[in-house]
N, C-alpha and C positions, 0 to 999 in steps of 0.2 A: 675309552670315548664318556663321556655322560653329558647327562641334559641338571643346567642350570639350575632348575624351579618344578619340572615337572608339570604335566600338561594341567593338574589343576592348577596350578597359577597363568594357564591362556596360554605361555613362550612355549613355541617347539622350536628355540635356537639350541644349537648345541653345542657344548665347550670341545675345542681340543686340548686334549693332553701332549705337553712337548713332545712325543714323542712321533704324535699324527700332523705335526705343523714345519713348517721349514725353518731349522736353525739359519736364526738371523747374523749371527757372524755368516753364513755361510754361503747366504747367496746377500748378501753388502746391503739387508738392512738397514740402515740406517733410522730411528727411530725421529718420526719427525717430531721438530722445533715448533715449542709451544707459540701463542697469538702474542705472544710482548715481544718475542722474538725480531730485532731490524736487524741483525750484517748480515753477511753473505754465506750463503749454502758453502758447505765443506765440497769440493770438485767443480769449483768456480770459476772462472781466470778474465783478464780482460783481453777482449778477440780482437781486437785494432794494433797491439802490443805485436810484433817479431819477437821471436826467441834469441835473435842476438841482440835485440833494444834494447831485452828485457835485461839480459845479462851485463848492459855496457852500462845500462843506466841504472841499477843495484853495484857495480863496483865501483858507478863514482859516486854515489849515495852513499855508500862507508864508507868510502877514505875522505868527504864530505862531512859527512859526523863527525868522524875521530877525530877531525882538525877542530871542532867544535870547543866547547866549554870544559871543563874537565869536569866530570864525573860525579860531584858534589852537586852543580848546578844545575844536573840534565832536568833536574821537578819544575826548574823558576820556570814563571809567566816569560822571559825572558828568550831562554833557549830553544822553550814550542817556538816562540816565534824567529826566531832567525832560521829552526829550524824549516820550520815552514816554506820562510821566505827562499832558500834555498836549495827544498823541494821542487818548487816552481820556477826560480829559476835556471836547476840546471835539468830539467824537463820540458819546460816551450810552454808549460804550458797556462793560460789563461782557468782564474776559478771556473767559468761556466764550463770550460773544453774537461776539467776536468768532471765535474761533474755531470757531459753530457759522455763521457766515458766508461763511469761509474754505472749511467743507467743504458750504455749499450751493452754492458757487459754481462750477458745474461746466456754463457753458449758453456755447459758441464765440460770440463776436463777433456771428454775426448772429442768433446767437437761437434756432439750428436745434436740435429738440428731440433726445434725446438717443436716444429710443425711434426709431432711424433704421438702413439698408443700404446707408448711404454714410458718404466718408468725409467730410473738418470742410465740403469744398466742397460739396457737397451734387451732383456730377457723378458721380463715380468712385462703382460697387458693390461696398460688400464681399464679397470671394469667398467668404474663408475668415478665420478667429482663428484665432491661439497665443496662449495664454496661459502665463504662470511669476510664481513668487513670489518674494516678498523674499527674496533670501539671504546672510544676511552671510557665510559662508566657501564660495560656488560659484563661485571663481573658475576653476574648471575648464567650469563648464557657463557661466557669463558670454563665454565664449571657444567654449564651439563653438554658441551663440546669436549672436553676432559675425558668426562662419564662416560660417555657416549660412547666417545672414542676408544678407551680401554675395555671398552663392552666389546666393539666388536673387533678388538684385537684377540678377544679372549673364544670368541668362535670360530680363529683362525683366518680372519680377512687381514689381509698385512696393508700399510696404510704410506703413504708419501706426502711427504704436504712443500707446496711452492710457496715461501716467502712473500709477503704484500710487498717487498722492494724488489721480489721477480716480476709484479704483476705489470701489467702498463699503467695502470691509476697509482700503484704506491700504495693501496687500501684493500686490496681484496686479496686473502689467503687460499688456495684453493689446494683442499686434504684429495689424493690419487687413493685407491684403493683396487686393491686385484684379488684377487680369488683365488690361493693356487691347488693344487688338482684334491688335496681330500677332503675341502669343501664344497667345490663341484661336485664333488661321488655322491657327497653327504648325502645332500642337497636337489641330488637331481635322482637321488633314491627316493628321497622322502616327499616329494616334488608326482614322483610315478613319471622322469623324461620317454619319453618312448628312443632310443634310438638303434642304429643297426645290427645286425647282428647276423645278419647274408644278403647276396645280392641278388635281387629279383631273379627272376630265372622264367617270367611266363613271356612270352613275347609278345608285343602292342604290334595292334594293327593299325599303322600308320598311313595302309594304303585310303589314296581317296581318290574317288571320280573326277576329274579336269583340277589334279592335286595342284598344275604348275596355273593354274589362275591365280594361286593364293600368295606365288609367291614377291609378287610387290610388298607384301602387307606383313613379311615375317622380319624376326629378326633373326639373330645370326644365332649357329646354337650353342653355344656357349655361356648366352645372355638369356638365351629360353628355359636353360635348366645345366644353371651351375651348378647340379650336384647331381650326381650317378643314382639311377633308384636302387633301394633296399629295401628287403623287406624287416621292421624295426621289429622292439619289445621293450618293455617297460625298462627303464635302468634298474640294478640290483647290485650296490658294491660288492655284496660279497663274492657274487659271479660276475665279477668286471672280465675277465680272460673270456668270456662267452661271448662278448659281443667285438668287432672290430675295429680293437685303437689301436690305432698305428704311431700317432701321437698325444701324448693327452694331452699336452699344449691346444693342439687344433682341434682338438674330438670335440669337445663344447662349440660350437660355433660364436661371436660374439651376442647372436642377440638372445641366447640360452644364457649363457654367464651373465649381461647386466639382468636376465630376467630373477637369474638367483641371486644376484648382491641384490638386487630391493626388496626378494623374499625379506632379508635376512632385513639389513637397512630399516622395515620398517615395522619389523618384530621385535628390536633390540630396544633397551630401558636406557633411560638418558638418566635417573637419577639409579642414587647407591638399592642395592637391595634391600637394605636394611629400612632403609626407610619405611618404606614396606605398601609406596603408592606404586600399584600397578599399571596403573591406568599414563603413568608418563612412560612415553618408547613410542618409537617411532619418527620415521622420517619426516613424514607428514605433516604431528604435531611441532616438532620442532622449525619448519618453514612457516608456519603457521607464526609463530610468535617471534619470527625471523633469528632465529635463532643460526639457521643458514640462509644463507640468502637464493641458495640454488640447488639440484641435485640429478642430474644429471647423466646418461654414457655420452660415450662419446662416437662422435662422428668418426669414419674411417680416414678421412680422406678429407680437404676441398675435390668443390662439385665439379669447378672447373678446371683440374688437372691431378694427374693420380701421383698418389704418395711415392717420396725419395726413397721411402723403407720399403724394401725387397719382401718383408713379411705383411706391409699392408697389402691387402687384399683391396682396394680401393674400389670396392665397391659401391660408392657416392657416388664414383664421380662415373662409373658406369651406369648407376639409373639415372644421373646427369643427363648423357652424351647420349642415350636410348631411348627415353621413357619421359623428362620432366619437357623436354622445347617442344615448343608447338609443331616444328615442322615435322615432329613425328606423329603430328596427329591421327595419320592414318593406318600405322601401324599397331600392330600387336602390343599390350600391355605383356614386357616379363613379369608376369607376377610371382615367379618361384624363386625369381632374387628381391622382388619384393617381400615374399615373407620369407627368405632368410635376414636379410635388412630390417624389418622392422618387426617381423612376429607375423605371426596367422592374423591375427583383431582385422591388422589393417590391410595383410590381403584378403581380407574374407571383401571388406567393402570397396576393394578397388576391382576387386573379383565381378561382382555385383553392380558396382557403376558399369563396369563396362561390356556385362550382357545388358542393360534393362539399357544400354545407349544403341545398343544393334538391334536390340527390338524398337525399338524407340521409330527407325529405318523405316519399319513395316507399314507401321503406323502411321510418319509423315508421309509416305507415299501413297495411302490411298483418301486421306486426311488433302490433301493439296489434289487425287485427281476429284474428290466433292467438290472443292472450291474452284477446279477448272471447266466442274460442268456445271455446277451455277453463274457464272465467268459466259458458256458459252450459251447457259441458256438466257442470259439477259434479253435478249430481244420478244421473247416467248413468252413473256410476265405480262401476264393481258391484264392484272389487278394494276400494276404498278399505270401503266399507259391511261385504266382509266382515270387514274388519280392524277395523273400529270396531263391531262387531256384538258382544254381550254374547254368543251363541251358538257363534261360530267366534271374531272375535278374541280374546273373552275369556277361551277355552278351552286357546286354544295357550300352550302353557309354554315360552319361550324358553331357549335355552343362554347361557349369560354372554357379554357379551363383554370382557370384559376378565379378567386373570389377580386370584385370591385377593379384589378388593376390589368387585371386582361378582357382586350377584345371577345369579338367575334373576328372572326378568322377564314378566310376556302379554301378547302381540299387541298388544293394543287401548290401550295404551300409547303409538305410535307414530300415532293415529289422526291428528293435526292435521296431522304432517308428509307422512305420506300422502294428504290432500285437500291439502295445497299445491302436493304434487307434480306432479297432477295438473295444475293450474293450465301447468303449461310441459312435462311428458310427456303428449301425447299425439299425435294425427294431424295436427294441424296444426301441433305441430313440423318432422315428414319436408316438409310442403310448405314451410313456409318458410325450412326449408335450402335447398331445391331452389333457394328462389326467391332467395338471396340470390344465390347461387353464379352464377345469372344477372344479376344486379345489377350485380355487382362488374363484371360487363364489361361490362356497359352503361355504368357508371361511366367507365370506364378509355375507353371508345372514346371517347365521347360528348367527355369533355374533351381528348382528342388533338384531335379535329376544334374545339374551344374554343380552345386551344391555338394551333394550325396560323392561328387566325384573327386572333388576338391579335399569333402575329409577325408577320403581313405589315399590319397595323394600328401595330405601334409599329419599324415599319422592324429588325424581328430573327431579317430569313429568311435572311441569312449570315453572321451573328452567330457561330456556333461557331467557324467556319475564323477569325475575324477575331480572337477570342479566343483561340485555340491559337496563332497567331505573336506577337499583340501584347502581348500582355497577359504576361508573363513576369512572376511576383514577384523584388520584388526583391531578396527572401533567397536565391531562386534564381541573378540571377547575382551574389550578390559569394562566398557558400559556394563555387558550383563555381568549383576554381581550373583546370579541363580549358577547353582552346579544341580545336573542329573543326570541318569543315569540314560548309555544310550544304548541300547538295546544290539543293537550290531557289533558295534567295539566294545563293549562293556565294559565303557571307559565315563569317566566324568567328563560333564561337556558345557560348555554355556550355555543357556537359555534363555528368554527371554519370556517373562510369567504370562497369562495370558491377559490378565486385566490391566496391565499395564500395555501389552500390544490392541487391545482394543481402543484402550485412550487414543496413544500417539494415532492410528489407523480413523478415527472419528475425527480429532483437531485436520490430521492431514488433508482427508473430502473434504470438510467444512470450509478451508483456504483454499480447495480448488475449486470449490463451489462460487466460493462470495471472489475470487479474482475473474471465472466463466461470469457471473451477474454484471462485473465491471464494467469486462468487451461488450456485453451485452447493452446495459448502460449508455453505451460509448457508440454505439450502434444506431440505437434509438435515436441521443441525437444527430447522428448524420444524419440519420433520416428527416428531425425534424426542421435539419438546416437544408433539405433540397426542398419540402415546402414550404418555408418562409421564400428563401429566394429565390425559389424559379417564379413568380410572381413579381419580385425585382427585377430578372431578368427580363421575364416579356415586359416589362416597363417602361428600360431603360436599352430593350436595344430594338424598340419600336422603329426611334429614327436614328438609330446612332448608324455610322458612317463604313462604320464594317459590310453591314447589306448592301454598297454600291458596289464593291468589291466585284471582279468578274470571276474570278478563282479560288479563292473561300470564304468569301461572300455566304454566298446560299448555304452553305453548307454549317454555318456559326449558326444557329438556333438556338432558344432559351431550353429545350429539353437538351441540348448537347452542351451547354457552355453549364448547365445543373449539373451534369452527368458529370461528366471531367473533375468538376470544381470538387463534386462529394468523393470523388473515388479518391482524392490526390490526399484530403484531409484525411480519408479514410486510412490509406494507408501508412500517411503519417503516425493514425491516430496506433493502428498496427506494430509500428517500431517503436513508439515511447514504450510500448506496452512489453513489448515482447524483453525490453532492457531493465525493465521494474521485474516481471514474471520471474525470471532465470533467476535472480539469486532466491526468489523466494522457493522456486521450485525448488530446485539443493538444497535451500534451509531443510524445508519436512520432509523431503527423502534421508537428508541425514537423521531428523529427529524417530524414523521410523525403527530406522536401528535393525537393516536388511541385513540378516545370514550370511550370505553370502554377495562377490561382486557382482558375479550377473544378475542376483536378484536385484541389486543399487539399481546395477545400471537399467531392468526392467522396470521397476517401478519408479524412475527417473523419466523414464522413456512414455510411458504409460501419462505420464501429467505434463509435461511438455506438449506432447501431442494434442490432446483434450485443448488445453488452452490453446493450441496453435492453429487448431480445427477452429474453434469455435474465431479468434480472430482474425484468423483471411481469406474461412469461405461464409461469416456470414453477412456479408454483405452481398454477396454473391446470392444466397440463398433469396435473401428477400427483393434482389431484380426479377428473379427467376419465380418464384413462385407467391409472391404477395403483392408487391406492385400490380396496379389496375386491375386486382382483383378484387380489391373492398370497396369502392368508389363509389357505386351509389345512383343515380339520374340527376338532370337540373331538374328541382326542382325538393331533392330531399338528400344531399348527398351525404357521406362521410365525414367523420374529422376523426383528426388521429386523435386526440384527448379531448370527444365531444366539439359542441360549435361554440361552445364558450373560445377555445386557443385561439378558430379561426385557422389552423391550419390541414386544411382542406388534401386527404390524402390524394396521390399522385397517381394518373392518368396514363394509360400508356400511349404512347402513338399510333396514329393511324397506321402507319408502318409494322406496327408489332413491337413490346418489349425483350423480344431475343435480339436486335440492334444495341438495347442499352446493357446486356447482359454482355454480350460478346466486349463492348468497348470496355465495362468495369473489369475483366476475364484477362484484360490487355493491358491495362493499367496496373492491377495490382499482380498480373502474372512475371512483363516484362519488370515490370519497376521492383519486382524482388532480389530476380535473378543479378542485373545490372545492377544493385546497390549489396549485395552478394557480393557478386565478384569481386568487386571494387573492396569493399570491408576485403574479401579474403586472401585478395591479392596484393593492394594497394597498403595496406596498411603498415604488415607486418616490415615490408619491403622502407617505409619511410623512418620505420621504428629502429632498424637495425642498421640505415644509410646513419642516422642522426647518432646513437649509440657506438659507433663503430668507427665514427669520424674521424680520430685519433688516430687511434690502432691503423688503419689503412695505409698511413705512408712505412711504417715498419718493414723491412724486409721477412721473408718470410722463416726463416731462420729464428728470426725474436720472435716473433707474434705465434705465442704457443696454442696449441691447438684446443687446451682448454679454454684458454682465451677465447679465442676464436669462437668455439661454441656458447661458449659463455655469453659471450654477446648477442645473441643469436637469444629469438624468442621462445617464448617454451609454451608445448603444444600442449598444454594444462590434461589436464582429466578427462575435460569435456568434449576434447578437440575430436572426436571422431563423430560424437553425435552430434555433434551441428553438420555436420554435413551428411550424415542419414537423414535428418529430418531436411533439413533443407532440400534434399533428393524427395525426401514422401510426399511433403507441401505440393512441389511441386508434377511428382504423380496426381495426387489428386485432385490438381488443378485439370492435366489433361484426360480423368477419366470419368470425372463426377459431373465437370461442365460441356463436354466436349460437342455436345449436339448444340454449341448456338456460337461453337469456335472449330470446324475444320484447321486450321490450320495448329493448334495450339501443337500436338507433335509436331508440328518441324520448327517451333520456336525451341522447344524442347529439345529437339535435338543436335540444334546449332550452340543450345546453351551448356551440354551435356558434356559436347563434342570442346568446348574452352573447357568447362569445366577438368571433364579429368586432365586436361597437363596445368593447370593451373594450380587442383587439387595435387597432381607430382608435382608442378616447379616449387610453391612454396613449402610441403611439408622434405622437401631436397636439401632446397637453398635458404632459405628463411630461418628455423626453426630447428631446435636442437634437436635429437636422435631423442626419439620416445623410444620410453621402456618399453623391451617386446610383450605383450600379452600371446596367448590363447583364446580361441573363439569358434567355436563352431558348426555355428551360424551365424545369421546378420542377427538372432535374438528377437526381440516381441519386434521389432521393426517385421517383422512376417508374418503375425499376426494381423498389424494392422495394413499391412496394404491387404489379405484376404477380405479383412471386414471393409477398407474401399473398395475394392471390388468388386462385392454384395452390392455394395451402395451404391454403387455406380450406375449399374441397372437400372436400379429406381427412379433415382433421377435423370436420368436420360429421360426417360421412359415418360416420368413427368414432362422435361423440357420442351419435349414432343408436341405433347399432349395438351398441355394449357399454358407452355410461355407461347410455343410458335403455332401460329393459323393454320396449320400443315390438315390438320382432324377439323375442323369450320373450313376449309376450299373444300376440303372430301366432300363432306355432308352436304354443301351446295351444290356443288358437278353429280354428284348422283341421284340426291332425292330435289333438291330445291331449282334445279333452271326451270326458268317457266318451257320455255322451248323442250326439252327434253335432251337435249344437248349436250356430249360430253366437253362441254370449255366451262372458260370462266368469265365471259361479259354479265354485269350485271352482277357481280358478285360484291363490290362495293358497295352500289347502292340497296345490296340488300344485307348488307352487315351492320348499315348505321340506319340508328331507329330516330326517329321524327317527337321532335318537342315542341309547342307551345313557345314562343317568348314572352307573352303575354305573361303566361303562368308562374317566368322566371321570377325570385322573390328579390325583393331589393339589395340585402342581401348579397346575394350571388350576382347580381347586376353588373355592369361595366361601371364603375365612371367616366363623369361626361367628359370627353377630350381621349377616351382607351380606348373606342373604336376608328375602324379603318377609316376612309372614306370615301369607298364605297356603298356603308353600311348607310340603307336610309329604313323608313318606316313601310316601306315599301313589302319588304321581307319578317314575315311575319313567321317562320318556323327556322329552328336550327336542328343541327345534325348530330346526333354522339354517338359513340360505340358502341352499341348491347345487342342487344334481340330481345325486343318490348313493344308490348301493344302502340300504335300510334293517337293521339289526341283522339277525344269522341266514337272511342271503340268502347267495347262495354267490359274492358276490360285492358283499359288504356294505364300505358303508362306500367306493365302485368309482363313477365314473361312469356314469349311464347312458346310454343311449341316443339320451336324449330330450335330452340334452346338449349332445349331440356335433350332430342334427338341430339345435340351436336354434345351434350353431359354421358347422356349413355354409350356415345362414339368415343368420348374420349377417355373413360372406365374401362370399356371393351378394351382398347387396343394400349391404356395401361395392363392390363390384366395377360392379353395373349401377348405382349415385345417381353414381356417381365417369362416369363413360361417358357416363350420358346427360349430365352437365351438362357435361362436358370436350365433348361435341360442340358444346350448343348455345352453350357459351362461343366457338370454335372457327368457331361458324357466324358468328354474331351478329359477331365482329370481323373475317370475313370478306368482311360483306354491308355495313360500316357502313365505305367510307373515313375514312383519316388523316386528308385533310387534302381541305374540301368545294370544290364542282366552280368553284363560282364567284370565290373563292381563289387556284385554282389560275391561275384563266383573269388575275386582278388581275394575279400576279406573274411573269406572263409580261406582259402586257400593259406592264409598270413595266420589266421589264429590253430588252426593244421599246424604246420611248421613250426610256428613256436612250443604249441607243449610237445611236438613232437624235438626236438630239438632240444630244448629243455627235461625233456625223460631221458634221452643220448649223453647229452652231458653230466648228469645227475652219474650216469652209468659208467660212464668214461674215465667218469674225477674218481669214482671208487673204485675202479681196477687199477686205477693208478696207484689210490694209495696201496689199497691193498699188496700190487706188488712192489713198491718201495716199502713198505710192513718186511715182507716176505723177504727180500734183497738184504736187507738191513740188518738180520736176524738169521739169513746164512751163508753170503759172501759179504765181501768187505767191496765191491766195486762199485762206484755209484751207480745211483738208483734214477735211470734216465731213459728211457725207452728212444727220446730220438736224440742224441748227444749233440746233435748238431743245429734242431730246430728250436726255435722260442716255445715258450709252453703254451700260447694261445694255437700257432701251426700245430703244433703235437695233437692239441684239442679236435682243432680242422680238419685233420687229417688222419682221425677215428673217425668223430661224425662224414 
């Protein structure tokens, strides 16, 4: 074999010589027809006519045709018409029936079912399928396909085409691709794919205390462990007898086969080499320019039934039966089978999602207990009793909450919101915020251990180095025209000049900043909406009939209406900006030309998460840390864009801003989860249902496996990326703002139980089989999760200190209670400052008719939420000493909570090693065995060669040590 162009050309494909590839005639390989062929392929027959009927009909036809016009008229139109008429009369078939039979005659001469993953010979497995449509004016596309498929044949791949007359729509061609052993072995060597060489001899300790308790959650052993455990080593074609090769056809599993074929497809040229345009290569470009409509590996069976072919594994059916059905939500996931069928990258995602869901159970239980504590201490809420009391809250007149359209109001009108706030704003909130800081650390540390175990079990220990060295993106190879010497390999390789790289990064960063600024502008617009519409709601709802409703009337307040509508508008803006930014993020990442697939995914991940972080969390940050903090006081209110804008900054409800943060969090979090599940499950199902509505009527033997998969949706290059993004955004909601809503982990747990099965269902039933890919970890998401974990400690500390009323209450109870008692009596009166109504400017005063009926001129003062000196004091309307004491207590609480949480976090991280000790021992033993066995293998091979040479020189006996054993068995025996 020899290379086509060499490494300098950026093409790593290897051309197979005739002796290394199968002989076409021997293997029954028929060169596929061109796209213009419309006739039936050789080896097809009418499926509805029995042999007896066919013979009888043919004899009748030959007799009748012989009795027709003489041979000299056989080319005349009259002869053709008479012949067709006689044929129809003899067979008794109408024109429609004849066409119908032609359509249904789609079974080959071996009567092989079309629902198969093999070529027509029933021996060679279909590793990949390309499809394209019938185009009248597509000469350039035809030429590309012809050259591309010829180049695929040069590197040893075998092709077989299904004509458009074979397809259900009569317009689609399918090119089936098979990789013979020589191709698989060659590229397994190039890609350093690990394969077994010895059965694992380390005993695994499966004895666990109370093991019987997990029995209801287990799956059958063949499903959980579809393959025995082996020691593995990178494949070496020259030492193939070193490995445990029982059958070359099944040695490489289908996921590895389609990965190798895709590697070839992504690097094969589709223009002639003499054209000199090395950029014109790869299946991705051919899909983008419409030369091919789809490229995908095949599912091995229908998901609801096993394949009739005994050689098909029907792993898709097993996955659907034991994994993708919601009734199995309480069962463990068959991760080894998922990995075997879909590859390590998808397997790692489901392992992480399952582990995250398991850990959420503990957070959900503690959060529910904190919520129940708030509910049980409902009647001990002294400040809410004072607000609802007619003697206290009923006599406190509050200053207007907006200019002109808001009148004076009594404090007891917020009775219900104060009770609701207590459910989340209590001592349990502080405990839960600290607990979640520890939970996040435990989650990340235990996941590292779980990931390390998976890396060993799935042969991914040294994968990162392989990824960097071998998995160069074809786009990088073609777009980087410059070459430089690699100091390690001493070979010329493509590289991107530093000037070009810096320019691309700067443009990319500027684009990300622009879009983040656009989000912030939209959020400011939503805030302006809140400020502008509050006054309108207050004026409208004053005499609204909803206030007379007994059940929901008291809960429908201007504050609630403003918060809910603004949250819904914000959610709509979030979804719209998401759709727009996704395309931009992919474009600017492509523009940067990342070197490897891993680097590409990491760059895209960072860009998308930065955008989503601002998009989803900005409104929650506003409510938590800005709303009600810069209000001013009557007579000197603060305005958003200055007094000319007349948009007065929002005030917090007397019950606190925490309940509003809870409302915002619930709407955005649950809305995103519900919308995400609908979008993930319903949309592909509807598209598949509509696309295959005609083909569903066909029997299984006529609806081919490649047509079935072609009618499914494509999983896409970023399919798994969006799954991670959805879960990481949810992770941010349940950690960054969990102090405001202890039930967030419970909602996330319920969603994730559904999410695991929805993702499994759609991947198994609604999408084409993705190309298998390797991944040793969750990539950049791990660093993002760690960053969120650190930030969550800070945000929860600030929420408890500044958003909730926990610190002001404690300061009052311990330092400012007039009687020195340890209770909250008198807190409401202490937390409200006094202002003279006569001093309110005309611009801030309510218009005539806006004040309630009970308001009269005898009321001279109103109250507002702040700690300021009353009118008449020498420091009137300036902050009191209590305000500064509370501020100092808040800052002290933040410092203490952060230090305690971080100390526990780092101590736990130090105590828990990232790699379990037994896994570390297994990795060391496997590396030792690889070296030992390779050494022994080379020694024994050398001895055999010397023995054979001596035998051939000294005697004429057959040079065999063990005549009855195969070469592999000989070596195994020697070792």
